[in-house]
C-alpha positions in Angstrom: -16.2 -0.6 -2.8 -13.4 1.6 -1.6 -15.9 3.9 0.2 -14.5 6.9 -1.7 -16.9 9.6 -2.8 -17.5 10.3 -6.5 -15.4 13.2 -7.7 -18.5 15.3 -8.2 -19.6 14.7 -4.6 -16.2 15.4 -3.3 -16.1 18.7 -5.1 -19.2 19.8 -3.0 -17.4 19.2 0.3 -15.2 21.6 2.2 -11.5 21.3 2.9 -10.9 21.2 6.6 -7.8 23.1 7.9 -6.1 21.9 11.1 -4.1 24.9 12.0 -0.6 24.2 13.4 -1.2 20.4 13.4 2.6 19.9 13.5 5.1 21.7 15.6 8.4 22.9 14.4 10.0 19.9 16.2 7.7 17.5 14.3 8.7 19.1 11.0 12.4 19.0 11.8 12.0 15.2 12.6 10.2 14.6 9.3 13.0 16.4 7.4 15.7 14.5 9.3 14.0 11.1 8.5 13.5 12.1 4.8 17.1 13.3 4.4 18.5 10.1 5.9 16.3 8.0 3.6 17.3 10.0 0.6 21.0 9.7 1.5 20.7 5.9 2.0 19.0 5.3 -1.4 22.0 6.0 -3.6 21.3 4.6 -7.0 18.9 1.9 -5.9 15.5 3.4 -5.1 13.4 0.3 -4.9 10.3 2.4 -5.7 10.9 4.7 -2.8 11.8 7.8 -4.9 10.1 9.2 -8.0 11.9 11.9 -9.9 9.2 13.8 -11.8 11.6 16.5 -13.1 15.0 17.9 -12.3 13.1 20.2 -9.9 10.6 17.9 -8.3 11.2 14.6 -6.5 8.9 12.6 -4.3 10.1 10.2 -1.5 7.5 7.6 -0.6 7.8 7.2 3.1 5.4 4.2 3.2 7.9 2.2 1.2 9.6 -0.4 3.4 7.5 0.8 6.3 9.7 3.8 6.8 6.9 6.0 8.1 5.5 3.4 10.4 8.9 2.4 11.8 10.6 5.8 12.1 7.7 8.1 12.8 5.1 5.9 14.7 3.8 8.7 17.0 3.2 11.0 14.1 1.5 8.2 12.1 -0.8 7.6 15.1 -1.6 11.4 15.4 -2.4 11.5 11.7 -4.7 8.5 11.9 -6.6 9.9 14.9 -6.9 13.4 13.3 -8.2 12.1 10.0 -10.7 9.8 11.8 -11.9 12.8 13.9 -12.2 15.1 10.9 -14.1 12.4 9.0 -16.5 11.8 11.9 -17.2 15.5 12.2 -17.7 16.1 8.5 -18.4 13.1 6.2 -18.5 9.7 8.0 -16.9 7.9 5.1 -15.1 5.5 7.5 -18.6 4.3 8.7 -18.9 2.5 5.3 -15.6 0.6 5.3 -14.3 -2.3 7.3 -10.7 -1.3 7.3 -8.7 1.8 6.5 -5.1 2.9 6.8 -2.6 5.3 5.4 -2.2 4.3 1.8 0.7 6.6 0.8 3.0 9.1 2.5 4.7 11.5 0.0 7.5 13.8 1.0 7.8 16.3 -1.9 10.9 18.3 -2.5 10.7 21.0 -5.2 13.4 23.3 -6.4 12.8 26.7 -8.0 10.8 25.3 -11.0 9.0 22.4 -9.4 5.3 22.2 -9.6 2.2 20.0 -9.7 0.2 22.3 -12.0 -2.6 19.9 -13.0 -5.9 21.5 -12.0 -7.7 18.1 -12.5 -5.3 16.2 -10.2 -6.9 14.1 -7.4 -5.8 11.2 -5.3 -7.5 8.2 -6.9 -8.6 5.4 -4.5 -8.2 7.5 -1.4 -11.1 8.0 1.0 -9.5 11.2 2.3 -6.2 13.1 1.7 -4.2 15.0 4.3 -1.6 17.4 3.1 0.8 19.0 5.6 2.8 22.1 4.9 6.4 21.6 6.1 7.9 24.7 4.5 8.1 28.0 6.3 6.3 31.0 4.9 8.4 32.9 2.3 10.5 29.8 1.5 8.9 29.6 -2.0 6.6 31.4 -4.4 3.4 29.9 -5.6 2.8 26.4 -4.2 -0.9 27.2 -3.5 -3.1 24.2 -2.7 -6.2 24.6 -4.8 -9.2 22.4 -5.2 -11.6 22.2 -8.1 -15.0 23.2 -6.9 -18.4 21.9 -8.2 -18.7 24.9 -10.5 -15.4 24.2 -12.1 -13.5 27.1 -10.4 -10.3 26.6 -8.5 -10.4 27.6 -4.8 -7.1 28.5 -3.0 -6.8 27.3 0.6 -4.8 29.0 3.4 -1.9 26.7 4.2 0.9 27.7 6.5 3.8 25.8 8.0 2.5 23.0 10.3 -1.0 23.2 9.0 -2.8 20.1 7.7 -5.6 20.2 5.1 -8.0 17.2 5.0 -10.2 16.7 2.0 
């Protein structure tokens, strides 16, 4: 077993907001690493880049250990934060022998980019941490919403540097 909750059980839990989890310096470093990786990819992506639409691209920073090698301190902070949030809320990690960061997605969306699937969830993940890198006012929309047990969508406050764990 992956230790993951059933979707219906997950819908009854609360999203945990870690306000200002990242500093502006942390965010700048992430952007710098992502831009360098994007520039180095050229035509050969080797699974590191997925182009969903002309307006939405995702760079997978776990590919070729980019995240682990180029942002090790941030990786460690994320691991520790997720572990602490889990310990304080769900204790999912108590039921698994080993856990790690499965995927690290750096999303870049232009004016018309969107992930507008209200039923989207991260399959095979114990927990998800989303971190807002964009500054307020840099885009319209982009709300992180979760489907609740009653079928409604709940919008979560999500500002630059914040992390949401669910």
